[in-house]
VOLUM-443579 format. One record per residue (C-alpha): residue in one letter; z, x, y. Coordinates in steps of 0.2 Angstrom, whole numbers, padded with zeros to 4 digits, always signed. Example, Ala and Ser with C-alpha at 12.3 -4.5 7.8 and 13.67 -1.06 7.14 Angstrom:
residues 2
A+0039+0062-0022/S+0036+0068-0005/
end
This chain:
residues 295
X+0183+0072-0091/X+0173+0083-0103/X+0158+0090-0099/X+0138+0085-0104/X+0131+0100-0111/X+0114+0101-0112/X+0103+0108-0122/X+0090+0123-0119/X+0077+0109-0120/X+0084+0099-0107/X+0085+0113-0097/X+0067+0117-0098/X+0065+0100-0095/X+0072+0097-0077/X+0064+0114-0073/X+0048+0107-0078/X+0050+0092-0067/X+0059+0100-0052/X+0042+0112-0052/X+0033+0098-0056/X+0039+0088-0039/X+0038+0104-0026/X+0021+0105-0030/X+0017+0086-0027/X+0026+0085-0010/X+0015+0101-0006/X+0002+0094-0010/X+0005+0079-0002/X+0011+0087+0014/X-0001+0101+0015/X-0015+0091+0020/X-0003+0085+0037/X+0004+0100+0043/X-0015+0106+0041/X-0022+0093+0052/X-0010+0092+0065/X-0011+0113+0066/X-0029+0111+0069/X-0023+0097+0081/X-0014+0109+0092/X-0028+0121+0090/X-0037+0129+0103/X-0058+0120+0097/X-0068+0136+0097/X-0057+0146+0086/X-0055+0133+0076/X-0073+0133+0070/X-0067+0151+0062/X-0056+0142+0051/X-0044+0150+0042/X-0029+0138+0051/X-0017+0132+0037/X+0000+0127+0042/X+0001+0133+0060/X-0010+0131+0074/X-0016+0151+0079/X-0022+0150+0095/X-0012+0134+0105/X-0018+0121+0113/X-0016+0106+0122/X-0034+0102+0126/X-0037+0092+0113/X-0022+0078+0115/X-0031+0077+0132/X-0046+0074+0130/X-0042+0061+0119/X-0027+0053+0129/X-0037+0053+0145/X-0051+0041+0137/X-0054+0027+0146/X-0047+0011+0139/X-0035+0021+0130/X-0019+0008+0137/X-0027-0005+0135/X-0030-0003+0117/X-0016+0005+0112/X-0007-0011+0119/X-0018-0022+0106/X-0016-0013+0093/X+0004-0017+0096/X+0001-0033+0100/X-0009-0035+0084/X-0001-0026+0071/X+0017-0035+0077/X+0009-0055+0078/X-0002-0051+0064/X+0014-0042+0053/X+0026-0056+0058/X+0014-0072+0056/X+0007-0065+0038/X+0023-0061+0032/X+0030-0080+0038/X+0017-0087+0031/X+0012-0080+0015/X+0032-0083+0011/X+0033-0099+0014/X+0015-0102+0002/X+0026-0090-0010/X+0039-0100-0012/X+0032-0117-0013/X+0019-0109-0028/X+0034-0102-0036/X+0043-0119-0037/X+0044-0123-0056/X+0043-0143-0051/X+0026-0141-0039/X+0014-0147-0050/X-0004-0138-0045/X+0006-0121-0042/X-0009-0114-0059/X-0022-0121-0050/X-0018-0114-0032/X-0015-0098-0039/X-0028-0092-0050/X-0040-0102-0032/X-0030-0086-0022/X-0034-0073-0037/X-0054-0080-0035/X-0054-0076-0015/X-0050-0058-0019/X-0064-0056-0030/X-0077-0069-0020/X-0080-0070-0001/X-0093-0077+0010/X-0101-0060+0015/X-0103-0053+0034/X-0112-0065+0042/X-0108-0082+0035/X-0089-0075+0042/X-0097-0071+0057/X-0105-0088+0061/X-0087-0096+0053/X-0079-0086+0066/X-0087-0091+0082/X-0092-0108+0076/X-0072-0108+0078/X-0072-0100+0097/X-0063-0083+0087/X-0074-0071+0095/X-0072-0064+0109/X-0053-0068+0109/X-0037-0059+0101/X-0034-0071+0089/X-0048-0066+0078/X-0034-0053+0075/X-0023-0062+0071/X-0027-0082+0064/X-0038-0073+0049/X-0025-0064+0040/X-0013-0075+0041/X-0016-0077+0021/X-0018-0063+0011/X-0020-0067-0010/X-0011-0049-0014/X+0003-0052-0002/X+0006-0070-0008/X+0006-0067-0024/X+0017-0049-0024/X+0028-0062-0014/X+0026-0076-0028/X+0030-0061-0042/X+0048-0060-0033/X+0053-0074-0031/X+0050-0078-0046/X+0063-0066-0055/X+0075-0076-0044/X+0089-0085-0055/X+0086-0102-0055/X+0104-0107-0054/X+0106-0100-0036/X+0092-0113-0031/X+0103-0128-0044/X+0118-0124-0037/X+0111-0126-0018/X+0105-0140-0022/X+0119-0148-0028/X+0129-0144-0015/X+0115-0154-0004/X+0104-0141+0003/X+0086-0147+0004/X+0070-0136+0002/X+0070-0126+0017/X+0088-0122+0018/X+0087-0111+0001/X+0073-0104+0007/X+0081-0098+0024/X+0098-0096+0018/X+0097-0092+0000/X+0079-0087-0005/X+0074-0074+0010/X+0089-0063+0011/X+0087-0060-0007/X+0069-0056-0001/X+0072-0041+0010/X+0066-0028-0003/X+0046-0038-0005/X+0048-0044+0014/X+0046-0024+0017/X+0037-0023+0007/X+0022-0034+0010/X+0024-0031+0030/X+0024-0012+0029/X+0007-0016+0021/X+0000-0027+0035/X+0007-0016+0046/X-0003-0003+0041/X-0016-0011+0039/X-0015-0019+0055/X-0014-0005+0065/X-0030+0004+0055/X-0041-0007+0056/X-0056-0007+0069/X-0070-0015+0060/X-0067-0031+0067/X-0067-0026+0086/X-0082-0018+0084/X-0088-0034+0075/X-0081-0049+0087/X-0076-0040+0104/X-0087-0027+0106/X-0091-0035+0122/X-0075-0038+0127/X-0067-0022+0132/X-0048-0031+0137/X-0045-0036+0117/X-0052-0016+0111/X-0042-0010+0099/X-0035+0011+0100/X-0043+0014+0082/X-0061+0007+0089/X-0059+0018+0105/X-0057+0033+0095/X-0069+0029+0081/X-0080+0029+0100/X-0073+0045+0103/X-0077+0054+0087/X-0096+0046+0089/X-0100+0051+0103/X-0093+0071+0098/X-0099+0071+0085/X-0115+0065+0093/X-0115+0079+0108/X-0111+0093+0100/X-0129+0092+0091/X-0135+0089+0107/X-0139+0100+0125/X-0120+0091+0131/X-0111+0105+0117/X-0109+0117+0131/X-0096+0102+0136/X-0084+0103+0123/X-0085+0121+0124/X-0082+0124+0140/X-0067+0112+0138/X-0062+0120+0119/X-0062+0106+0109/X-0074+0104+0096/X-0078+0090+0084/X-0066+0097+0070/X-0048+0099+0083/X-0055+0080+0091/X-0055+0073+0077/X-0038+0081+0069/X-0028+0075+0086/X-0037+0056+0086/X-0030+0057+0067/X-0012+0061+0070/X-0011+0053+0087/X-0017+0036+0072/X-0004+0041+0058/X+0010+0046+0072/X+0017+0026+0073/X+0014+0024+0053/X+0025+0037+0050/X+0038+0037+0061/X+0039+0018+0053/X+0041+0022+0038/X+0056+0029+0035/X+0065+0012+0043/X+0059+0003+0028/X+0058+0016+0014/X+0073+0010+0004/X+0067-0007+0005/X+0049-0002+0001/X+0056+0007-0014/X+0063-0010-0023/X+0050-0019-0017/X+0038-0010-0028/X+0051-0015-0043/X+0046-0034-0042/X+0052-0043-0055/X+0063-0030-0066/X+0077-0042-0067/X+0078-0060-0072/X+0092-0067-0078/
end
């Protein structure tokens, strides 16, 4: 095989692209590494600043403070449960809706799509929503984390767009063989939608895992339904308040400060999602190119 000769201009462009990508990776990873370094640093020493990629005085007291919180185990269990159940239920419901709306023979697909788009820009407001959930007996309940988030307009439209890009001949050939709509969805459409399923699942999982406002709003009085994010938020609030009061000596003596506690809580929060992302990365990249290939 003949070697391809590259001009000087191509080489310069390749070098510039390589430098840009290296700088981009450094800029992206530095905040994460810096947060990890601060979380493992002694609190009083961290106040001085100057910590970049490695802790100056290594300490585990920040994590001891975070992990010794009351209701932490309960909150972690609820967060895992809502993330798993919320992701699975949302993916199933949105996939079924997207499949219905993406069918060319469905008469009201345009009207339903417009209806869901409107919900992305207009909502009833916090108070009407709270009253609605209370009348539906969703407040003080675990299901307030699951049922309201089953249908997401953006996720449904992403799935619909991907399904619209699949060849019609696949469905037509299956119908000639006697397959019904449900069989086509389960055995033909869904296997081809793995990339976009993984993309939507990652979006929903991150949203469910990071959510804390709904726990504060609907289950504030029910500690058995608290979430990890809500407990960490309460810890950060208490540390910030006490750091400026007479109780600040308590934190200084324990070698923890609001800065290091915030860093440790951030690491605890993002660790599960960072561990999950590598398993979905190849599907995630493919899912972002929805509708790129059409028949």
